[in-house]
N, C-alpha and C positions, 0 to 999 in steps of 0.2 A: 413548560414540560412538567408533567406530574411524575413524582417518583414513588415507587413501591418497592421497598427493599424487603426481600423474604427473611423470615426469622432464622432460617438455616444458613444464612450467608457465611458466617464464620466457619461452620462445620464444612461447608462445601469448599471453601478456599483451603482449609487445612487438608481435606481429602485430596484436593488437586495437587497440593504441594507434596504430599506423601506419594502420590502416583507418579510424580516427576522425579523422585529421588533416584539415584544419588546426585544428579546434576543440580537439583534445587534443594537448598538447605531449609528455607522457610519463605513464606509469603505473608506480608502484612499489608493492610490497606487502610485508607482513610476515605470517608465519605465527605464530600464538600462540593465545591464548585470548580470549574475550570477557569481559564484566563478570561473567558467571555461571560462568566456568570451562569453557565449552564450546570445543572446537577451532574456530578462526576464521582467516579470512584478511582482513586489513585493507588495503584499497587506498587509496593516496594518488595522486589524479589531479590533474595540473597542466593547467589549461585555458588556451587563448589568452585574452587579455584580452577580446576580442570575445565569445567563447563563455561567459565568466564573468559577463556582464552580463544583467540583465533586459532584454527579455522572453525571451531565448533560453536562459537558464540552466536552467530546468526541463527543456526538451526535450533539452539537451545532457547533463545528468546522467542522464536516463532512457535516452538512447541508449547511454551508457557502460555502465550497469548491464545493459541488454538485450544488448549485444554480448558482454560478459564472461560473462553467464549462458548465452548461446547457444553459446559456445565451451568453457565449463568446466562440468562437472557437479558442482556443489558438494555435492549430496546424496550422490553416489557417493563423493566424496572425504571425506565426513564433516565438512564445514566449513560454518560460517555465514559469509556474506560481508557485509562492512561497507565503506562508502565515505566518503572525505573528499575534498573538492574545494577547490582554491585556484586563483586566477588567476596567470598568469605574473609579473605585476608584484608581486603580493603575495609570491610565492616569492623573487623577487630582493631584495625589501626585507627579508624575514625571514631569509634565508640559513640555513635549517634544513637541515642535511646529509641528514636522513632524506627530504627531498623532492627531492633532487638526482637 
């Protein structure tokens, strides 16, 4: 599979995060491969503590995926998209720089 990542990817992801506020604090990503070696984009999404709790968590995660998929054509880029979510308090407790 051939990949074509647009030059405005970072700006598009930042704009999506802003449009999803206050439930989404920030979105970071890494370009690489998935478990099977296919080109992939791995999103790390930090949610507000309120948005990371049940019963709103499923709706929040669906909204994030839908928003990014509506703004970015992963098929055209040749990428599989993957998502990981954490709450803000969890991120502050773990202090993982990949999530900053």
